[in-house]
C-alpha positions in Angstrom: -63.5 11.3 -3.1 -62.4 9.2 -6.2 -59.1 9.1 -8.0 -58.6 9.0 -11.7 -58.9 5.2 -11.8 -62.3 5.5 -10.2 -61.2 3.9 -6.8 -62.6 5.6 -3.6 -59.9 7.5 -1.6 -59.9 8.9 1.8 -58.8 12.6 1.5 -57.5 12.8 5.1 -55.0 10.3 6.4 -54.8 10.1 10.3 -51.5 10.6 11.9 -50.4 9.4 15.4 -48.4 11.6 17.8 -44.8 10.2 18.0 -44.4 11.0 21.8 -48.0 10.0 23.1 -49.3 7.8 20.3 -52.7 9.7 20.2 -54.5 10.3 17.0 -53.9 13.9 15.7 -57.3 15.1 14.6 -58.2 17.5 11.7 -58.8 20.2 14.2 -55.4 20.0 15.9 -53.8 23.1 14.3 -50.9 23.4 16.9 -49.2 19.9 16.0 -45.6 20.0 14.5 -44.0 17.6 12.2 -40.4 17.3 11.9 -38.1 15.4 9.5 -34.8 14.5 11.0 -32.3 13.6 8.3 -29.7 10.9 8.4 -26.1 12.1 7.9 -23.0 10.1 7.3 -20.8 10.1 10.3 -17.6 10.4 8.4 -18.4 13.0 5.8 -21.4 14.6 7.6 -23.3 14.6 4.3 -27.1 13.8 3.8 -27.6 10.2 2.9 -31.1 10.8 1.3 -33.0 9.2 4.2 -35.0 10.9 7.1 -37.2 10.1 10.0 -40.5 11.9 10.5 -41.9 12.8 13.9 -45.3 14.2 14.5 -46.0 15.8 17.8 -49.6 16.6 18.9 -50.7 20.0 20.2 -51.2 18.9 23.8 -47.6 17.8 24.0 -46.4 20.9 22.2 -48.4 23.1 24.8 -46.8 21.4 27.6 -43.4 22.2 26.2 -42.1 18.9 27.3 -41.5 15.9 25.2 -38.7 13.5 24.3 -38.4 11.3 21.3 
């Protein structure tokens, strides 16, 4: 796939599981992605930053993971 500049781009970007560090494949339809926001401890307001966690389907099926 080429972008407007004519450069080759890969349309699929691989993700790693945050819990097990396994590669999440294109056929893994069970995986979840969570964005946990960072809040100010005093005011409790959103600071504009977040941390993204991706959990693969194998870990989700076990129902047992910790970040």
